[in-house]
C-alpha positions in Angstrom: 154.6 62.3 206.2 154.6 65.9 207.7 153.8 68.7 205.2 154.6 72.4 205.3 153.6 74.6 202.3 155.9 77.5 201.7 154.0 79.1 198.8 150.2 79.7 199.2 148.3 82.8 198.2 145.3 84.4 199.9 143.4 87.5 199.1 140.0 88.9 200.0 139.7 90.0 196.3 142.0 90.1 193.3 143.3 93.7 193.0 146.4 93.3 190.9 147.8 94.1 187.5 148.8 92.1 184.5 149.7 93.0 180.9 149.5 96.6 182.0 145.8 96.3 182.9 144.1 96.1 186.2 142.6 92.8 187.5 139.5 92.5 189.7 137.5 89.6 191.1 134.1 89.1 189.6 132.6 85.7 190.5 132.6 81.9 190.0 136.4 81.9 189.8 136.5 84.6 187.2 138.4 87.9 187.1 138.2 91.0 184.9 141.4 92.0 183.1 140.6 95.3 181.6 137.4 94.8 179.6 138.0 91.0 179.4 136.7 88.4 181.8 138.7 85.2 182.2 138.6 82.0 184.3 141.2 82.6 187.0 140.3 79.9 189.6 138.0 76.9 189.7 134.3 77.9 189.6 133.9 76.6 193.2 135.7 79.8 194.3 132.3 81.5 194.1 133.5 85.0 194.9 136.8 84.7 193.1 138.7 85.1 196.3 141.0 83.0 198.4 140.5 83.5 202.1 142.6 82.4 205.0 139.7 80.2 206.2 139.6 78.5 202.9 143.3 77.8 203.0 143.1 76.5 206.5 140.3 74.2 205.5 142.4 72.8 202.7 145.3 72.4 205.0 143.2 70.5 207.6 141.7 68.3 204.8 145.0 67.4 203.3 147.2 67.2 206.4 149.3 70.3 205.8 150.7 71.5 209.1 151.7 75.0 208.4 151.9 77.4 205.4 153.8 80.5 204.3 151.5 83.2 202.8 153.1 84.4 199.6 152.3 87.9 198.1 152.5 88.9 194.4 151.6 92.2 192.7 149.7 90.0 190.3 147.0 89.5 193.0 147.5 93.0 194.6 149.0 94.3 197.8 147.5 92.5 200.8 149.9 93.1 203.7 147.0 94.1 206.1 145.0 90.9 205.3 148.2 88.8 205.7 148.9 90.3 209.1 145.3 89.8 210.3 145.4 86.2 209.1 148.6 85.4 210.8 147.2 86.9 214.0 144.1 84.7 213.7 146.1 81.5 213.0 149.6 82.1 214.6 150.4 78.4 214.9 149.6 77.6 211.3 150.5 80.6 209.1 153.4 83.0 208.5 153.0 85.9 206.0 155.6 87.4 203.6 155.6 91.2 203.1 155.2 93.0 199.8 156.2 96.6 199.0 156.7 98.3 195.6 160.5 97.8 195.2 160.4 100.3 192.3 160.1 103.1 195.0 163.6 102.4 196.2 164.4 104.1 199.5 160.7 104.7 200.3 160.0 101.0 199.8 162.9 100.1 202.1 161.5 102.4 204.8 158.1 100.8 204.5 159.6 97.4 204.7 161.6 98.2 207.8 158.5 99.5 209.4 156.7 96.2 208.7 159.6 94.2 210.1 159.6 96.3 213.3 156.0 95.4 213.8 157.1 91.8 214.0 154.2 90.2 212.2 155.1 89.8 208.6 158.6 88.7 207.4 160.6 88.3 204.2 160.0 89.9 200.8 158.7 88.6 197.5 159.6 89.8 194.0 157.8 88.4 190.9 159.8 89.8 188.0 157.0 90.1 185.4 154.4 91.9 187.5 156.9 94.0 189.4 158.7 95.3 186.4 155.9 95.4 183.8 155.8 99.2 183.7 159.6 99.3 183.4 160.4 96.0 181.6 164.2 96.7 181.3 164.7 96.8 185.0 167.2 94.3 186.4 167.1 92.8 189.9 170.7 94.0 190.3 169.9 97.6 189.4 171.3 100.1 191.9 167.9 101.8 192.4 166.5 98.6 194.0 169.5 98.2 196.4 167.8 99.9 199.4 165.3 97.1 199.6 168.0 94.4 199.4 170.0 96.4 202.0 166.9 96.4 204.3 166.4 92.6 204.0 170.1 92.0 204.6 170.1 94.2 207.7 167.1 92.4 209.1 168.3 89.0 208.0 165.0 88.4 206.1 164.5 85.9 203.3 163.7 86.9 199.7 161.5 84.8 197.4 162.2 85.4 193.7 159.9 84.3 190.8 162.2 84.6 187.8 161.0 85.1 184.2 164.2 86.0 182.2 167.6 84.4 181.6 169.2 87.5 183.1 167.3 86.9 186.3 169.4 83.9 187.0 172.6 85.9 186.8 171.1 88.6 188.9 170.0 86.1 191.6 173.6 84.9 191.8 174.8 88.5 192.1 172.4 89.2 194.9 173.2 86.0 196.8 176.9 87.0 196.7 176.3 90.6 197.7 173.8 90.0 200.5 175.0 87.0 202.6 172.4 87.6 205.4 169.5 87.0 203.0 168.2 83.5 202.2 167.1 83.5 198.6 164.3 81.1 197.6 163.9 80.5 193.9 160.2 79.9 193.3 158.8 77.2 191.1 162.1 75.4 190.4 163.3 78.4 188.4 159.9 79.1 186.8 159.6 80.9 183.4 163.3 81.5 183.3 163.8 77.7 182.9 160.6 76.2 181.5 158.8 78.8 179.4 158.8 77.8 175.8 161.9 78.9 174.0 164.1 79.1 177.1 167.6 77.5 176.8 167.9 74.1 178.4 171.1 75.3 180.0 169.1 77.8 182.2 167.9 75.0 184.5 171.4 73.7 184.9 172.5 77.2 185.8 169.8 77.4 188.4 170.8 74.1 189.9 174.4 75.2 190.0 173.3 78.4 191.8 171.4 76.5 194.4 174.2 74.0 194.9 177.1 76.5 195.1 175.5 79.2 197.2 174.9 78.4 200.8 172.1 81.0 201.0 170.1 79.9 197.9 167.1 77.5 198.1 164.4 76.3 195.7 160.7 75.4 195.9 159.1 72.6 194.0 155.8 74.2 193.0 154.0 74.9 189.7 156.2 72.9 187.3 153.2 71.0 185.8 151.8 74.2 184.2 154.8 74.3 181.8 154.0 70.8 180.3 151.1 69.3 178.4 150.7 66.4 180.8 148.0 65.1 183.1 148.6 63.9 186.7 150.9 62.3 187.8 153.0 64.8 185.8 156.1 62.6 185.0 158.1 65.5 183.5 157.7 67.5 186.7 158.7 64.6 188.8 161.8 64.1 186.8 162.7 67.8 187.0 162.4 67.7 190.8 164.4 64.5 191.0 167.1 66.0 188.8 167.3 68.9 191.3 167.7 66.4 194.1 170.5 64.5 192.3 172.3 67.8 191.7 171.9 69.7 194.9 170.7 67.1 197.5 167.6 67.5 199.8 168.8 70.3 202.1 168.0 73.1 199.7 164.6 72.0 198.5 161.2 72.8 199.9 157.7 71.7 198.8 155.1 74.3 197.9 151.6 74.2 196.4 151.1 77.6 194.8 147.6 77.4 196.1 145.0 78.3 194.9 146.0 78.8 191.2 147.4 75.2 190.9 143.9 73.9 191.7 143.3 74.6 188.0 145.7 71.8 187.2 145.3 69.3 190.0 144.0 68.6 193.5 145.9 69.6 196.6 146.5 65.9 197.4 147.9 65.4 193.9 150.3 68.4 194.4 151.5 66.7 197.6 151.8 63.3 196.0 153.9 64.8 193.2 156.9 64.8 195.6 155.6 62.5 198.4 154.8 59.5 196.2 155.9 60.1 192.6 159.5 61.3 193.3 160.2 57.7 194.2 163.9 57.9 193.4 164.3 60.2 196.4 164.7 58.3 199.7 161.8 58.7 202.1 163.9 60.5 204.8 165.0 63.0 202.2 161.5 63.5 200.9 160.5 64.3 204.5 163.2 67.0 204.5 161.7 68.5 201.3 158.1 68.2 202.4 158.5 69.8 205.8 161.8 69.6 207.7 163.7 72.3 205.7 160.8 74.7 205.8 160.3 74.2 209.5 164.0 75.0 210.2 164.2 78.0 207.9 160.8 79.7 208.5 159.1 78.4 211.7 161.8 77.4 214.3 162.8 80.4 216.4 160.5 82.8 214.5 161.8 86.3 214.5 
């Protein structure tokens, strides 16, 4: 079965922020968060970094044809490294852009300049890291509108990692207000759906949003981190199959969330979660989820 990964992270070093504190690579998969050192990646990541060459090696090893490089303020701002990596592996990689959306019009100008260069595409917003210095910020706030306007003008996709119940409502608002943007909801709705204490109705609302909005899609990654289960992660397989039953295969895309998910399973197991263990999904529809939808949306007629 063909495989395209729409959510993989690379960075020469961790240079992000979390819990209001800076993060930095140390070694053997560890990072420093303020004065504390934590295990961030498997110890085999000797320099606590995730290079393009390492990703390509995993792709070759596990039969992944192409990948979308996904940014996150959690790891730092790595547009230059993304662009260099895409230029080195143009047939394998595409890279998503990242700017500080909190800068409003200035961020929109920076994003437009990136799009005009024609190397990186799209935009990613991870609610927790992006808004941690202004936690009351909403995705629908008017101060962020210049960035959405830019993405809409350039017909660029937006990837959203939601954390709060209100993020679901805001994603629906954005999908309605910006019809030229394809919105991809990362991690099957992520913390907004599966974090402890979240209402069960949140996942149903996410599925309704994906089903009812022609420009909203969803990726299958990371669900196992929310459950105390070992591979083959039966709860995760059921969540993905429930999405399929509700919205069909056309809006779903496989993703690994490499390399962080290697703390929880192998790359082959992450592939098998959908390819083998979502057995209630017909094979032809699994192929759509594993590669065909991503190829159509992100790699055919690249702009």
